Structures are given as C-alpha cells and as structure tokens.
N, C-alpha and C positions, 0 to 999 in steps of 0.2 A: 880680501876674503871673497870666495866665490858665492854666487847666488845660491848654489846648492847647499853649501855649508850654512849660509844664513837661514835658509828655509828650515833645515834640520834643527838648527839652534832655536829658532822661533817655535818649532813644534815641541821641542824638548821643554822649553820654558812654559809653554801652554800646558803640557802634560803635568809638569811639576806643580804649576799653580792649581790645576784641578785636583791633584792629589792632596795638596795642603788644605784646600777648601773641603775636600772629601772627608778628611780626618776630623774636621770641626764637629760634626754632629755626634760622632762617637765620643769625642772628648767632652762635649757638653753633657751627654748622657751620663758619662762616668762621674762628672762633677756634681750633677744634680741628684743622682740616685745612689752614688757611692757603692756601686756594684763591684765586687771583686773582679779583676780581669779574667780569672778562670771561668767565672760564670758568664761574663760578657761575651766571650768568644763563641763562634758558631761551632756546632757539632760537626765532626768530620762528615763530608758529603757521602751519602749512601751510594752503593754501586747501582747504576740504573740498568734495568733489563728492558731491552727493546720490546719484548713480548708484552710487557705490562703497560706500554704506552696506551693511553686512552685517546682515541681519535673521534672526530665527528664527520667522518667521510660520508655517512648516510644521514647527517644531521641528527643522529642519535649518538650519545656518548657510549662508546663500546671499546672493549679491549681490541687492539689492532688484529690479533689473531682470530677474533670472533666476527670480523667484518667480512661479508661474503662478496668482496670485490678486490681487485688488485690494487693494493695501496701499500706504500712504504712511508715510514715516518721516523723522525728522531725527536726525542725530547730535549729539554734544556741542557741537561748535563752532556749528552752526546754532541749537541750543537757546539758547546764550548770546547769540548775535548778535540773535536775535529775541525774547529775553526770554520764552521759553516757560516760565512758572512756575506755571501753574494749568490746570485742566481747560478753562476758558473759552478759553484760548489754544491748547490741544492741537487742538481741533476745527478750527482755522483751517488746519492743514497739509494737510487732505484735502478733496476736493470733496464737499459734501452734508451732513455731520453738523452738528447743532446742540447747543449747551449749554443745559440747562434747569435753572435754580435753583428747586427746588420750595419749599424753606424756607431761603432765604439760603445761607450756606456750610455749613449743617448737613445739609441733605438736597438732593442734586444728582443729576442724571441726564444722559445723553447719548442723542440720537436718531441712528440710522443706518438709512438705507433704510426709513424709516417705522416702525421699531421703537423704541419708547421707552415710559416709564411714569412716572406720578406716584404710584404706589401704594406707600405706606410701611408696609403691613401686614407684620409679621414673617413671613418664610418665602416671601413673594411677591417675587421678586427682579428685578433689572434685566435686560432682554433684551440689553443690551450688556454683555458681561463685561469687568470690569476686572482686570487681572493686573499686580501690582507685584512685581517680582523673582520671578516664577513663582508667586506666591501669589494666590489668587482672592479678590476683594472683591465680594460680591454684592449687599448691600442698598444702598439709596439713601443711608444715613447712614454706611456703613462706611468710605468712603475720604474723604480730605481734599484740598482744592484746592491745598495748598501743595506745591511741588516745588523741589528744590535738589540740586546735585551729581548731575545725571541724565546717564547715558551715552547713552540713546536713548529716543525715544518712537515708537510705531508705531500706526497706525490701520488695523485689518483690517476690511474691509467685507464683509458677507454672513455667513451662518451659519458658525460654526467648531465643527462638531459632532463632530470626531474627536479631534484632538490637544489641543484646548482643552476643549471639551465642556461644562463647567459653565455651562449657561443662556446661552450665547453665540449666541442665535438670530438676532440682528441684526448682530452684529459684535463686535469686541473692541478694547480699548485695552490696549496692552502697554507698560509702563513699566519700564525697566531702570536701576537706580541704579548708580553707580560703587562698586566695592568695592576693597579693599586690593590693591596691586600689589607683588609680590616685588621687592626690590632697589631700589626707587625712593624717593628722598627729595625730595618735591615738595609744593607747596601753592599755594593760590589764595585770595584774599579780595576781596570786592567791598563797596563802600559806595555806596549810592544815596540821593539826595535827590529827592523828587518833589512835584508840586503839581497838584491837580485844578483844573479850571475852577470857579470859585466860592470858591477860597481854601483848601480843606482840603489839608493837607500831611502828609508823613511821611518816615521814614527806614527803609531796609532794608539789611541786610548778610547775606552768606552766604559760605561758603568751606569749605575742607577742608585737612587736612594728612595726608600719606601718608609713613610712615617705616618703614624696615627694623628689625626686632627681632632677627632672626638671619638666617643665609644662606637659610633656607627658610621664614621667618616674617615677616609684615609686618602693620602696622595702619594703619587710616585712620579719621579722625574728621572729620565734616562737620557744619555747623550752618547754621541760617537763623533770622534774627530780623527781624520786620517790625512796625513801630510806625507805622501809617498811619491817619489820621483818615478818617471816612466821607465819601462823596460825596452822601448823601441828608440834607438839612438839615430837621430837624423844627421847624416854626415854632411849635409848641405848647410844646415843652420847651427849645428852643434847642440841642439836641444834634445832632451829626453821626452819622448811622446808616450801616449797611453799611460799617463800618470793618474794618480788617484788622490785628489784633494777634495775632501768632502767634510762638511760639518752638519750634524743632525741633532735634533732634540725632540723628545716626546714626553708629554706629561699626561697624567690621568688622575681622575678622582673617582672613588667608589663610595657610594652612599647606600646604606641599607636601613631605611626608615622603619622597617618591620621585618619579621621573620620571613615573610613571603616576597619581599621586594629586594631587587638588586639593580642599582643604577650605576652605570659606568660611563663617564664622559672622558674621551681622550682626544688629544690633538698633537700633530707633529709638523715639523718644518725641516726641510733639507735644502742645503745650498751646495752645489757642486761646481767646481771650476777646474780648468786645466787645459792642456794641449789636446790635439786630436789623437786618433787611435793609432796612427802610424802604420799604414799599410805598405806593402812592397809589391814588386812585380816579379814574376818568374815566367819563363817560356822562351819562345822563338825570337829571333831577330837580334840585331846588333845592340839595341838599347838594353834589352834584358840581359844580354851577355855582359855589357859594361857594368850594369848594376851588380851582377854577381861577382865580377872581378873587383870592383871597388869595395864591396862589403865582405869579400872573402867567402861568399856563400852563406854568411851568417844572416838568417832571416830576421834577427833582432836589430840589424843595422839597415837603415833605409835611406833612400835618396829622394827627398820631396822638395819641391820648390816653395812649398808653403806648409807650415807646421799644423795649421788648423787650431781649433779651440773648442772647448765645451763649457757651457754655462747652463745650469739648471736650478730652478727653484720650485719646490713642491710643498704644498700645504695639504693636510688631510685632517679630517675630524670624524669621530664616530660617537654617537649616543646610543648606548645599548641599555634598554630597560626591560627587565624580566620580572614576571609576577607568577608565583606558584599558586595555582588555583586549588591544589589538592588532587586533581585528576590529571594535571598536566601543567606545563609552563608556557605562558604566553610571552613572546619576546617581540620587541620593537627595535629594529636596527636602522638608524638614520645615518647616512654617510654623506660626506662631502670630500671632494678632492679638487685641487687645481694644479696646473702645470704651466710654467713659463720656461721654455727651453730654447737655447740658441746654440747651433753647432756650425762650425766652419771646418771644411776638410779639403785636402788636396784630392779631388774626386778621381783623377786619373791614376794616382798612385805612383807617379814617376817624376823624374827631374825636369821634364819639359813642360812649359806652361801652356799646354794645349787646352786644358780645361781650367779656366780661371777659378780660384777658390769657390767652392760651392757652399752656400749658406742655407741652413735649414732652420726654420722657426716652428715651434709647436706651442700653441696657446690652447689650453683645454680646461674646462671645468665641468664638474659632474655633481649631481645630487641624486640620492637614491633613498628609497624607503622600503623596508621589508617587514612584514608581520609574519610571525611564525608560531605555530602551536606544536609542542612535543608532548605526547601523552605520557601519563604515568598511571594507566588504568590498573595495572597489577594483575591482569588476567592474560589470556592467550593472545589478545589483540593489542597492537600498538600502532600509533598514527603520528605522522608528521605532515603538517599542512601549512600552507603559507600563501602570501601574496606579495609580489615584487613590483615596484614602480621605479623607473629610472629616467633621467634626462641628462643628455650629454651635449655640450657645445664644443665641437672639435674644429680647430683651425690649424692648417699646415701649409707652409710656404717653402718653396725651394727657389733660390736665386743663384744664377750661375752665368758664365759666359764661355764662349768657344773661340779659340785662337787657331784659325786655319791658314795663317799667313806664311807658314814655312812650306815652300813648294816641294821639299823633299819628302815630307810626311804624307802618308796616304790619307790622313785626316783632312788634309787640305782639299782633297777631291770631294770628300763627304760634305764639307762646310763651304764649298765654292770658293776657296781661297780667301775667305773673309774673316775678319775679327768681329764677332757678334756678341758684345757684352749686353747686359740688361735682360737676360732671359729669366722670366719668373713664372713658376707654376704655383697657383694658389687654390686651395680647396677649403670649403667650409661646410660642415654638416651638423645639423641638429637632429639628434636621435632620441625618440621617445619610445620607451619600452615598457611592456606590461606582461606579467606572468603569474597567474595562479597555479598552484600545484598541490598535490596530495599524494602520499605514499603510505600504504598500510602493510603491516606485517602480521601474519596469523600463524601461531604455533599449533599445528595439529597434535603434536606430542612433544616430549622432551627432545626428540631426535629430528623431527621433520617440521620445517617451516616454509612458508611461501610469502614473498613480498611482491606487491604490485603497486605501481605508481604511475602518474601521468601529469604532464605539465602542458599548459597552453602558452606559447610564446608569441608575442606580437611586437614588431618593431616598425616604426614609421620614421622615415628620414627625408629631410628637405635641406636644400642648401644651394651652392653654386660652385662652378669651376671657372677660374679666370687665368688666361695666359697673356703675358705681356712680352713684347719683343718678338723678333722674327729671325729665323735662321734656316738655311736649307736642311740642317741636321735635325731640328726639332719642330719645324713648322712655324706657322704664323700666329698672330694674336687672336683671341676670341674670348667671349664671355658666354657662359651657358648656365641658365637656371636649371636646378634639379628639384623635381623631375622636369623634363622638357615640357613645353606647352603642348597640351593634348595627350601627353603620356600619363596614364593613370597609375603607373607603377611607382609607388612611393612607400609601399608597406609590404612586409613579409611576415608570414605567420605559419605555425605548425603545432601539431600535437605530438609530444614526445613521451612515449611510455617506457617503463622499465619493469621487467619481471625477473625475479630471482627465486630459485628453488634451492634450499639448503638442507643438508642431511648430516647428522652427527652420529656416525656408527658407534663410536666409543668416545670416552671422555678425551678432551683435548684434540679432537680430530673433526675437521669440517670439510665436507665436499659440497660444491655448489655449481649451479649452472645458471647463466643469465642471458637475457636478451635486452638490449637497450638501444634507444634511438637518440641521436644528438642533432641539434639544429643550429645553424649560423645564418644570420640574415644577409641579404644581398646589399648592393650599393653600387657606387660608381667609382671608376678610376679617374684620378685627377691629373695624371702626367701623360696623357695620350695626346696625339698630334692634332686631332681634328675635333670640332664641336660635336660632330655626329658620333664619334667614338665616346666622347665625354658624356653624352646624353644616353648612351646605351647601358642600361643597368646590368650588373651581374646577378645571376640567379642565386637564391639562397641555397646553401649546401646542407645535405642531411647525411647522417651516417647511421647505419644499422650495424651493431656489434654483437657478436655471440661469443660467450666465454664460458669455459669450464675450468674449475680449479679446485685445489685442495690446500688446506692449511693444517699442518699436523705437528704436534709436540710429542716427542718420543722420550721414554725413560725419565719421567718426571721432569720434563723440559731440559734434559741434557742435550737434546738435539731438536732442531726445528727445520721443517721442510715445507716451503710454499711453492706451488707450481700453478701457473695459469696458462692456458692455451686459448687463443682468440682468433676470430675471423671477422673482419670489419669491411663493409662495403660502403663507400661514399659516393653519392651522386652529386653532380654539378660542383665538384671541388673547385674552389676559387684559387687560381694559380697565376703567379706572375712569372713571365718568361722574358728574356732579354736577348735581343739580336742587334748587333752593331750599335749598342748603346741606347737603343730605343726600347723601353719597357712596354710590355703588353699584358693586360690582365684579361683572363678569359676563364670560362668554366670548362674544366675537363669533364668528359662524359662520365667516367667512373674511375675510382681508385680502390684497389683492394689491398688490404694489409692483413697478413696472417703471421702467426708466430707463437713462440713459447717463451715464458719468463720463469726463471727459477731463482729462489732465494733460500739459502740454506745456512744453518749455523750449528756448530757442535761445540760443546763445552766439556772437554775431557777432564778438567780439574777446576777446583774452586778458583775463580778469578781469571781463568784462561778461556778464551773463545776464538774460534776460527769461523770465518764466514765466506760465502761465495754468492755473487749475483751474476746471472747469465741471462741474456736475451738473444733470441733469434727472431729477427724481424724481416719479413719479405714484403715490402710495400712497393707496388708498381701500378702504372696506369693501365687499367683494363681497356679503356677507350679514351683516346685523346687525339682526335684529328683536328689540325689547325692550331697547334700550340705555338706557332710563330706567324708573323704577318704573311709569310710566303706559303702558309698552309701545310707546314711540315707535320707528318704523322708521328706523334710521340707515344703511340700505343705500345705497351710493353716496357717502356723506360722505367727505371727505378725512381722513386720519390726522393727529392733532395734531402740531405742532412740525416739520412737514416742508415746507420751501419747495419749490415746483416747480422754481424756477430758482435756482442758487447759483453765483456767478461771482467769482473772485478773480484779480487781476493782481498780479504781483510783479516787482521789478527789483533786481538786486544788481550792485555795481561795486566791484572791488578795484583799487587803483592803488598801485604801489610808488613811494615818494618818493625824492628824490635823497639824503636823509640816511640811507637804509636803513629808514626807518619805512614804515608802510602806512596808507592811508586806505580805509575800507570804508563803503560806503553801501548802505542797504537801504530799500526802500519797498514797500508793498503796500496794496491797497484791495479791499474786498468789497462786492458788490451781491447781494442776495437778495430774492426775492419774499416777500410776506406769507404767513403760515401760519395755519392754524386752531389754536385753543387747546383745543377740547373735541371729543369724538367726535360730539356731537349738533349741532355747527355753531353753538353759541350764542356769546354774547360778541362780537358783531360790532363793537362800539365799539372794542375793543382790537386787533382783527385788523390794521387798517391800520398800527398802531403797531409791529407786528413786522417790517415791511419794513426792510431794511438797505440804505441808499443811500450809497455812497461812504464806508464806514467805513474810514478810511485810517490807516496807521501808517508811521512812518519812523524811521531812525536813521542817525547818522554816527559812525564810530569811528576814532580815531587810535591806532595801535599803535606803541609805541616800537621803535627799530631792533633791540634785542636781544630783543624780545618779552616783557620782564619786566613791562610794565604797559601798560594802555590806558585810554582815557577815551571814554565813549560818551554822546552826547546823543540822546535818543529821545523819541518821542511816540506816543500811541495816540489813536484817534478824533480825528484832528487837526482835522476840520471841525466837531467838537462836535455830532454828530448824536444826536438822541434816538431810542431804539428800545426796545421792550419785549421781554423774554425769556420771560415767562409771564403768565398772567392767569386769574382765576376770576370767574365770573358771580355777583356778590353784590348783585343789585338788592334782594333782600328785606331786607337790612340798612339800606339807605340811602334808601329812598323812603317817602313818607308815604301814609297810607290815602287821603287826598284825591287824591294823584297817581295812585295805582292805579285809583281809581274814574274819574278823568278820562280815563285811558288805555284804559279798557275791560278791565283785567286786568293782573296783575303781569307776565305774559309779554310785554306790549307795551312794557315798560320795560327798559332795559339799563344797569346800572352795573357796572363792572369793577374788581376789585382787581388791579393789575398790578405786576410786578417790572420795574425799569428798569435797563438796562445803564449802566456808568459813563460820565461825560462825558469831555471831553478831559483827558488827563493828560500832563504833560511831566516828564521825569526826566533826571538826570545820574548816570552810573554810572562809578565808578573801580574798576579791577580790577588787583590786583598779583599777580605769580606769582614763584615761585622753583623751581629744580630742573627736572626733566622733560626 
C-alpha cells in the first residue's frame, strides 16, 4: 500500500472519528431534553445579501454600502459557499489585489494598489496590514493561509492611516473569526474530498460546536484538519510538493456579567507540515530546455534535487473586553501571537545542486494592547478614539551553501570555483510601537457629512545583523549592532490624517471624496553583503491617497454600482530588487498609483444575481534612480505584482425546490493582464505566464428542507489554466559559461524560477448542522 493511500486513509479515519464525536452533543441533548427531531433541526439558512453586511472598516459598525471608503466584504454564508479558506481566495472578492507566495505557504504577501513587498527582513513589514480579530500581523511570515469558522473577511483598499494605522499604507485585510454566542447550542461539521488534475487527492474537515455553560457564559470550539497531497510533482524524487497538511484549533469563551459588559477570551493553535512549494524554471539555455522536455512543458511537474519542507507552529490569543457606558463603548483588546517556522527549499529551482538546500527559520512573538472608544451620542457627531501599544521580537535566519565546483556552469565564475557551505544570514529586531488616534464624523444634515481623523505613529527598533561564513558570491562574515554606534536613527514617527466628505443626494446613494495618509516605519536589511550596508537604515515610507467614489443601489436594490477612482503618491517606497542573486533593499524616490475600481451587481429575478468586479491600476515609479547596485535608473517601470486590468464576473442562483430544499449555484471567472515581477523590469520570460485568462470556479449546493445538512460539488480553475504567481531571475544558476559567451553576456540570457498556481481541483463537501 502506497504512502499516499495510507495518508488518505488516515485522514478519512480522523474525519470519521471527528464526525462521530461531533454527533455526541446533539444526541446528548436529544436524550436529556426529549425534543422532537423536527424542532431540533436548524431552520433553512437565509439568503445572504452582500449589501447588508455590517463592516467595521472605519471602526464603526456600518452597512458596507454606507461606508465612504473602497471596501469589499463577504459574510459567513458567502465564505462557506465560495470556500474562502485561504489568503489566495480572499483577494478574489475585491477588484485589483493579487496574492503573492514569496516562499510557499511560509512567507506570503498581498498587493493592493501597487503596494506589496517580498522583503522578509525582520522589522520591514508588509504595506498591506493584516488584522485577525483586531490583532495586527505585520511580517510576511506571521500569518497563515488556513482559515476556518470565519464570520467575515474584508478587503480595505488604500491607506488606513488613522483607525488601523500600523503600516497599512496600501490597504488592509480584516478577518473576523466567530466567537462564542451566549445561550446558543449549535454546531457545524464539514467533510471534503478533493482531487487535483494529475491525481493528487486529499481530505479536509472543519467545524465548530457552541454551547452554553451558564446563563451569562458560553464556549465555542472550532477545528480544521487538512490532509491534501501536493499539486507539484517532482520527477527527481517522485514526491508531490506544495501539499497542504495542517491542523488548527480555536477556542473561545464569552462572559456577560451584566447588560453593559461583554468579555471574550479566545486562543488558537496551528500546526503545519509538508514538503516545499515546488518551483520550476523556464527560459533560455540547455538546462531550461531539458526541464521543459522532461516535464512535457507541464508547469506542475518539476525537477528539483531537493524536495524542501515546511514546519510551522503558531499560537495566538485575544482578550476583548467591552463596556457600554451609555454614551459609547469602551473596548480593551489585548493580543498575543507567537510563531515558530522552519522552511527548507531548493532555492535555485532546478535539478543541479548549485544552491544547497536553503533553510529559513522564523521565531517571532508579539504582544499588543489597544484601548478604543466608539461613541453612541445619538446626535450629529460621532467619535472613534483609541490608543495602541505593541511590542514585537522578530528573529529570522537563512542558512544556505553554494556549489561552484562545476567549471562548465557560469555560477562557478561567480563563486570562484568553490564549494562554500555554512552561509548564514541572521537578523533580530525588537520593535516598540505606540499610536494614539481619533476620528470624528459630523452630519451637517441628513445628506452631508464630514469625517476628520488623525493618528500619531511611533516605532523604535533595535537589534542586530550577523553573517556567518564567506563566499565570493555573498561576501564575508560580520556582526552589526542596530542601530550602529553613533547612529541615532532607531525610531520613525509620523502624523497621518484622513478627511472624508460624503453626500447622499437621494436614498441609497452615496458620493464621497477622501484624502488620507499612510505611514510605514523604516528599518534595516539583513541579507546585504557588507556591515556598512547592514547599518544603513531605510527611510520610513509615506503615502498620500486621494479618492472619489460612489455607492448606489438602484430600483429597490435590484442593482448595485460602486465606483472608486484614486490617485496615490508614495515617498521613500521600500523596495527589494535582485541582481545576480544578490538582493538589495532601497528607497524608491516616488511611486504613483492611479486607477478606477468598479463593483456591480444586478438581480433580475428572485434568487438570481450577476456581478462584475473590474480594476484598472497603473502603478509606476515616478522616481527610482539606483534600483540596483550598478545604479540602474528604474524610473517609469511598473510596480511588481500589479496587473493593469483585473476583471471578475460572478453569477449566483438560488432556487427553492418543491420538497422544501434549496439548490444554490455559483460561478465566477477571472481575467487579469500580466504583471511585472521585479522593479527593474527583468525576468520577461516569466511575465507572460502571470496572465490569468478565464480562471473559473463553480459550485452547486443542495440544502436539505430543514437546513440541517447540505452537499456541495465544487471546482476551481475548471479549465486547468497554468499561470505563475511569482518569479525570480536566476539565470546565473542555470546557464553555462559557453552560453554566456555566445549570448554576449549574462544579461542577455533569462532563466526564471517561478511559483505556479494550482491546477484544476474538484471537490465534494458535506456539511452537517444542528441547533441555531
């Protein structure tokens, strides 16, 4: 019996055991209360209207259509129907954002309006802020792609410099998990079987149980287990890479000691394991041609001399205490998170052992405290004010070695013909942050309102960079304290205001104009060649964004149209560029992003809706002299990972059946233009592969008459399209000296190490519910 079959059987046994345990509470309740089964079953789930989703994008609870910023959100029902269970799926709900796997599932990022980064230096954070249950996750390694028992996901586009603040210069992802409900005894469990094109398969299960403990106390326990083989098949070792093997659990307690109090304590643990992400190479030269010939051009077949691995453990906890004073709610949000991650990868992406397996470690922990006041004055003026404190201890290490002993390879020239193992880059940063903020909204009339807010952000960072080992390729050993002796630059601060003018000419119509500023603190790069470069801090980056938009419901909400046009200028943008395998971090003089985003929905009949999302984004460097070590002028180049055109079409249909059941159909497809992968515009062999052309998904769901169970058949990437999500120019690893001489120089050859999105996957999901 093969290992794959054994793994699937073990997953099935686990899922079956969970299902048996899951049924026990419902059986116990039946036995204790003798409630007839018809009364015990849940009511059929109501159809959810996206327009009715209540979001807290401005830290006020508002209907999404009433929020005067560009925000897209899905509630719990839509999340389940569309199987939004990872960050790659989140970006599909909004026009424009892209998901960028930097190092498989271990290091990931999101691009919004031209703002994104692949920089994993500790203390240099993601310009798109990630907030999970109001706790900030800033580094590229700090959050995980696994999502379960989620109440809402929101994508906020543009700087969020006042009420969010922490480094959200490009936008924010806001994820709200379900927590315990007082007085409710209910639960849900799902079991999914899936298979990728190519034969890899897996089983997933997730669910929750919510139970009353006392009249004013309740508990909730949620879980997620995924045992899915990878979709990248390594022809060298025979293993399936880019697999998804993860187990997560989250528990919460809610206590309401009085009518004014609400206390929620939650904690979660995640454990992920598996192989590496399985990159491949495309481009010039004999080696790339051999890989293409051996794989038949199938990007989901790879040739790697090492499979790599992923190991991640994450802990998180949140204590949220709210008190209703009668004139407003005072909240205290205390957060904790820790990460222990280990990643091994075949860094060069090819069959030759020129780069010995690269090992990445991330050890992080963070505590934060936020106090917030949200008014309930009941008059023309409302206020949100707060105070944020944060402390992060961030450690990142990369260990690798270079094999330059093959004289036929050009890499032998770069590494002096040597085998140089034991290269280690290590960085440690302690970050202390502080941020008071206030934002007020005044209604001059029922139609005209004005919002003004400001935040003061302060960050102080200290630490060190250490390099061990020596090679001609990456330099020699050194140790550098940060900040350097005599260098007073260890803190960055800024005031970031926001102004919004909104006008409601008629009912269900909103026109708004806004100006907002975002801030992201500076820091140091840890993988540079010299101590002088390591001691030179990057400047903080700031973004001023100007936006006009409209949100309108037509004909008693039979149609909806949201349009936002924006212009954003970023100064001192923190950019990582790569030349001949050596990364360089620098500040671009200026980045400009401008564009239009459209979201539209029409409901021609009861239960039937059609939607479109479209984004035009033109993000380019207005000024970027010296984007490489040789001083290359990258002014005018497009920002990486930002398609100019991004279009999604959606259709949903609900039909009530004669037996009282319901049939729900969903379909969507995405088209997006190709995007650049590097600031200097290199790597053109991989750029056409980033184009997304008819990346379609669909599902059909049958829900039982009493709503107690449903079964869903679903598929992603139905037409099995190949497309790349990231790439690095690695010609120096994979070409010979003879090829370089024939081409007239290394710069005339292009070999790309690319990350490939999953192929077609088909799944069947059964969901059972009780209570509610």
